[in-house]
N, C-alpha and C positions, 0 to 999 in steps of 0.2 A: 729458669733455675733460680732458687733462692740464694741470697747473698750468704757467703761464708762456706758453701759446700762446693767441692770440685770433684770431677771425675776425670781420671787421666789414665793413660796406658804408659807405664814406665818399664822400659826394657821388655815390652811384649807382655807385661803382667798387669792385671787389673789392680788399681789402687783407688781407694776412696779416702779423701782427706776432708776432715771436718774441724772447724774451730767454733765451738759453741754447741748448744743443745737444741734438738727439735727440728731437724732439717728434712725429715721425710725421705730418708735414704733409699728405702725399698722402692718407692714410687719413682724416685729419681733414676735409679738403675733401670727399672722397667721402661721408663720413658726414653732413655738413651738407647737401650738394646731392642726395645719392642718385644721383649720376651716376658711371658707370664711366669716361667721358671718353675711352676709347681704342679702342673697337671696337663692333661690333653683333653681334647673334645672330639666326640664322634661326629660322623657325617650329619647326624640329625641335630647337632648343636648341643647335645646334653653332655654333662661331665661323664667321662669314662674312667672307672676305677682300675688302676693298673695293679699288676701283681708281679711277683718274681723279683730278682735282684735289681737294684737301681742301676741305671745305665750311666756311662761316663758323662753323657751330656747332662743328665739329671744331677749328678754329683757336682759338676762344674757350675751349673746354673744355681743350684740351691746354695752352695758354698758362697758364691758371689753375692747372692741376694742377702743372705744372713749376715755376712761380714760388712756389706754396705750399710745395712740397717743399724748394725751395732756401731760402726765407726761414726755414723752421722747422728748418733744420739736418739735412735728410735727403738727403745727397748721393747715396746709392745709389738711392733712389727717384727723385730728379730725373734722375739719369743714365739710368735705364731709360726715361725719357720722351723720350730723344734718339735720333738715328740713329747715335751713336757713344759708347756708354756707357763704353768703355774709356778714351777721352780725357776725357770729361766728368766722370766720377767723381772722379778725383784733383784736377781743377781746382776742382770745387765743394767738395770737402773742404778744399782749400787756402784757400778763401775764409774759412773759419773758423780753421783751424789755422795757416796761414802769414800771412795778412793780419790775423789776430787780430780778426775781426769778432765781437763779443759779442752783438749784437742787430741785427736787420734787419727792415725792412718793405719790401715791393715792390708798387708800384702799377701795374697795366697801364693803358695808354691805349687809345683806340679802335683796332681793327685796320684796316689798310689792305690788303685782299686777305689774303694769308697771313702778313703781317708785323704784329707787335705791338710797339709801343714801350712802354717801362716805365721807371719811376723807382725807384731803390734809395735808401732812407734807412737808413743803417747807423750803428752805434756801434762805433768801434775802441778796444780797450783793450789797453794794453801797459805792463807794469811799473807798474801803478797809475795810469797816465795814460789818460784817455778823451777822445774827441773825436768829434762827429758827422761823418758823411761822406755826402754826397749826390751822385749822378750819374745819368745817363740812358743807356740802351742799348736794343737792340731784338733781337727774335728772329723767326725765320721758321719756320712749320710746313710740313712736307712729308709726303708719304705714304711710309711705309716700303716699300722695294723688295721685300722678301721677306714681310713680314707684312701689308702693306696698312694698317697702323695709322698714324694721324696722329702725327708725332713732331717734336720740335724739331730743326731742322737745326743740329747743333752746330758752333760755331766759337768759338775763344777769345774773340773780340770780344763774344760774348753776355754773358760774365762781366763784362767791362769793355771799352769801345771802344778803349782804348789797348793792348789785347793783340792785336797785329797779326801775330804769328808763333807757331808751335807751341812754340817754346822759351821764350816769355815767360810769366812767372808774377807773381802779386801777392804782395807780402811787406810785413811791417811790422817795423821794428827800427832799429837804428843804421845810418845811411847809410854807404855804403862810402867815400865821400870827403867832405871838408869842403865847406861851402857857399862860394860865391863871390859877391862883389858886383861884377858886371861894369860897367865905365864906358866911355864913349866917349873919344876922344883928348883931349877937353876936360874930362874928369872928370865928365860927366853920367851918371847911373845908367841902365842898360839893363835893362829887365824884359820878360818875355814878355807880361805883361798890357798894357803900352803898345805893344810892338812884337812882335806875334804871330809873325812869321816868324823871330824870334830865339829862339823856344822851343827847337827842336832844336839850334841853335847854342850856346845857353847850357848845355844838357845836356851837349854834347860838351866844352865848355870846362871845366865842372865836373869831368867825368870825367878830363880830362887834367891840369888845374892845381889841382884842389881840395886835393890833399895837399901842394902846395908854395906855396900863396898865403897861408898863415897861418890858414886857416879851421878850424873845429871841427865835426865831424858832429853833426847833430841826430837826432831820432827821427821817422821818416817812414813813410807808406805809399807804396810805390813799385813800378813795374814793373821786375822783374829781367829784363833782356833775355835772359839765358842764353847770350849769345854774346860772345866776347872781342872787344874793340874797339868794341862797340856800347854806348853809355851807357845807364844806367838812367834812368827818368823818374819824378820825384816827383809823386805824386797828392795827398797830404795831409801836412801837417807837424803832428805831435803836440807836439813840443818843439823849438823852434828851436835850432840850433847857433850858432856864431859865424862870420860870413862873412868870408873873406879878400878883399882888393881885387885885382881883375885889370883892368888897362887894356887895351883893345882899340883897333883903328884906326878903328872905326866913327865916323861923324859923325852924331849924333842927328838933326840937321835933315835930312840927306840920307836917312837911314833912314826917317824919318817920311814923306817924300815918296815913297819907294820902296814902302812899305807901302800907301799910298793909291793909288798908280798901278796896282799889280797887282791890287788888290781888285776892279777893274772887270771882271775876266775870270775864267772858271772855272778855267783852268789857265794860269798865267803865272809868269815868273821874271825877275828883273833883278839885276844886280850893277854896282856903281860902284867904280872903281879910280883911284888917284892915279898918273898916268903917271911922274912924276919919282921916285917911291919904291916903288910897288907896293902901297901901303897900301890895303886894302879899306875903302871909306867906307860901303857899304850892301850888304845882301843881303836880298832879299825874294821870297817865293813865295806863290802862290795856287793851291790852298788851303795854309794854313800848318799842314799835317797831320802833321808829323814827318819827312817826307822833304825834304831840302834839295836840290831839283832844280836850283837855281841853281848849286850847287857840285858836285853828284854826278850830275846828269843826263847822258844820252848821246843826243844828237839830231843829225840832219843840220842844219847851220847855213845851208844855201842860199848865196846870193850874198854874205853877209858874209865868207865865206872867200876871196872874190876879192881881199881885201887881201893875203893870203899869196901867192895865185897871181900877182897883179900884181907883187909884190916879186920873185918868182922870174923872171918874164919881163923885168923891168927889169934885174935883176942880170946876166942872161945876154945883155943887149943886144939882145933880140929885139923890144922895143918901146921907145918913148919917149913921154912924156905928150903931147908936141906933134907926134908923128909919125903920119901917116895909117895907119890899120889897117882891114882888111876887117871889115865887120859885116853879113853877109847875113842874110836871114830865117831860113835854116836852114843847118846844117852837119852833115856826116856824118863820123864817125870810127870806123873798124873795124866798119862795119856798123850802127852805132847813130846815129840821127838826133837832133840837138838843135836847138831853136828858141828864139827870143826871145819875151818876153811879147807876146801878140797878134800874133806874127809880124812885128814891126817890123824895119826895116833902116835903116842909116845909110850914106850915100854920101859918100865923101871926108872922113870925120870922123877927127880924131886919136884916139889910144888913150885920152887923158884923158876925152874925151866919151863914148866907148864904156863906160868904167868908170863914169862918172857916170850914164849911162842904163841901166847894168846889162845890157850886150849880152853874152849868153852865147856867141854864135858868135865874137865877137872873141877870146875865150879859147880856145875849142875849135880854131880855125883855126891856133893856134900850137903845138899839142901836138907835131906831127911835128918841129918845129924844135928842141924840147928834147932829143930823143934819149935820154930816160931816164924810164921810167915811175915810178921812185921819187923823182924830183927834188922833187916837191911836198912829200912827207913829210920829206925832208932839209931843205928850206928852213924848214918849220914847226918842226922840232926845233932846227936849228943857229942860227937867227936869232930865232924867236919863242918858244922854250922849250917847245913842245908835246911832251908825253910825257917830261918830265924828272923825274918823281916830285916834284911840288911839296909842300912842307911848310908848309901855310898856317896851321896851328894847330888845324884840325879836318879831318874827312874831306873829301877833294876828289878829283875826277877831272881829270887835266891834259890831256885831249884825245887824239885818236888819228887818224892818217891811215895806215892799214895799206897795205902794198905791194899794188898792183893792176896789172892789165894791160888793154890794149884799151879797150873801151867803158867798163868800170868805172873805169879810170884817168882817162878823159876826164870822167866824171861827177864825180870828185873835184875837178876844176879849178873847178867851179861850186858846190861845197859839197854835192853829192849823193852817192849811192852809199854807200860804206862809211865815210865820214867821220863821226866822232862828236865832238861838242862840247857845251858848255853855256855859259850866259851869262858865267860866270867866265872861261872860255877866250877867248871872243870879246872881252870887255872888255879882257883882257890883250893880245890881238893888236892891238887898236886903240890901247891905251896904248903898246905897242912902236912902232907906226907913228908915233904922235905924238912920242915921245921919241927914237926912233932906237935905243934899247937896251932889251932885255928885262930887266925887273925883276920877279922872281917875286912874285906877289900874296901877301899875308899878312894875317892877322887879329890876331895877337899877335906882339909884337916877338921877333925871333930870339934876343935876349939873355936872354929869360926862361928858356928851357930849352936854349940853345946848340944848337938843331937846325940842320942844314945848310940852306943856301939854294941853290936850283937856279940854275945859271949857264949861259947860252947860249954857244955856241962863239964867236960873233962878232956885231958890231953890223951894222946896215944901213949900207952905204956912204953917205956924206953925200949924193951926188947922187941915189941911189935914195930915201933917206929924204925928201929935199926934194920929189921928184916925187910920191911916195906921199901925203905930206901935202897937196900942192896938189890932187891928184885927189880926196881926201876932202873938202877945202874946197869944190871945185866941186860935188860931189854935194849939199852942204848949202846952197849959195848961188846957183849958176848957174840960169838960167831953165829949163834942161833937166835939172837934177839931180833924181833920184827922191826925194831927202830934203828938197828946198828948202822945200816947204810946211810940213811938220811941224817943221822946224828954224827957221822964221821967228821963233818966239817966244824962241829961245835967243840970248843975247848973247855977246860976246867972240869970241876966235879959235875958230872952230868947223869941224867936219868930220863926215861921216857916211857910212854905207853901209847900203843896204836889202838885204833878203833874204827869200826865201820858199822853203820846202822842200816838195817834192811827196812825200807819204808814201803808200805803198800802202794802199788801203782807206779813205783819207780823201777825202771829196768836196772839201774845202777845204784848201789848203796851210797849213803852219805859217808863222807870221809871225815874222821876225827883224829886228832893227834894232840898229845900233851907232853911237855917235858920241862926239865929244869937244867940250869947251868949256873953253878955257884948260887948267888942270891937273886936269881930271876927265874920265875916260872911262867910258862905261857901255854895256852891252849887254842886250837883253831878248829874250825868247822868249814867244810867245803861241800856244798850241795851236789849230790850225785858225782862225787869225786872218786868213788871206789875205795880201795884199801887205804887205811890211814896213812901209811908211809908214802903213798903215791902223790896225793894232792895236799892234804893238810900238813903232812910232815915237813915239806920244804918251807911252808909258811912259818911254822914254829921255829925251825932251824935258823931262818933268816932273822927273825926277831931276837932270838937268843944271842946270835952273833953280834947284834947291834948293842947288846947290853954289856 
């Protein structure tokens, strides 16, 4: 056995420990176990190509061989045990050469079918500074399509779970930008440890403002995204730099409530905005996995978009909040039939009640009178600022209502079809309805970097704004309002709108909810949460109560 490499059984689990590079771990393991680990031979002595699912023995053997070669610094050997050695080889080599790992031990856990979890305990050494680095990942063993051999299904995430794209790599060295100490608008420090959803937000803020906030870079192990505009992610700090202070618009109390609220669901997002300024008070996602769906997501928002549609109809004088409007069980437009939840209908009800009850057909019946299929998109852009290239301080999608005709245009009126929104957009729409004026949401003051602020062409006419606010209030307070139950715990001047979006392939609709209380507006999305008041509603209520 070569010096520096050891094989041991710790607690009944295979562990390979290496201190240095180039120890021939694969051969070392085979020598100890006497197992080839990758194939079988027939009675005649020729290789036999296997088929079918991998066996538990193949999973265990292949995982051990791969992890042994990786741990002992044999990237070529480890790569040949994968189904993509061309991609795996450089990545495994980079673990030593680019990430500067000087020693590693890898401990497999019990297999679950073809998947094996494992723990990496490494030492990173850079310019005389060393620090331990521990993390967990997993691999899956599959059968090679041409060889029939059991092989590790190579993905960058095998190396580290934060490697989520083909361009991402592990590196150790001086950080590209200085560190930041982000604080909320009251000066309270914001960290990813305390507020997990802010992890990707803080990464982006550092990428954009680290060089101008007075910070000094440290030495770090980080994920180099390999893509312009996509921030790097720090995994381990070997030597701390000096953090520059960056004030955000976040309210730590509201953020804490938002984090807690979305955590109840597998996939959920919420954003809170101050209507009088556009300042973002909270942004939270579940899971908090690096994609900021609350700002960057693109989903159909369901009936929450009726705020924009109602504004359009009110502006054109086609409805009034206290004027009777048809609300039949069903309505057809251009060969496409639309119906209300559980096929309810309202007889002799004013438009305000149809809005509060979320009557789809009351909106569909007015489309012919608009005489412009593009009118909804124009209203959204000219009054609510949708699609105006918002500069929030981080990456964000500012909503889209593309031009459509016929039945597709009708679907847009109730937030279905080709409409794309996220909680940031819907919270801003609600804030505009509350304030009467679009104020572009932002996380960092525009004065920090003199970036432009999106401006809508016009305000809501005062009579329209008043009626819209009153209808939102009725939705949250009237006995017939779809949001009254969930908003009962919210105090102050309040209003709301429920929504659900029917998505192809989903048995249960997505849940949407938006509301305001005094000078705070919030919107939430819960994947497959059903009715807006059932899942997304409690999220918004919890956030509003914290404000």
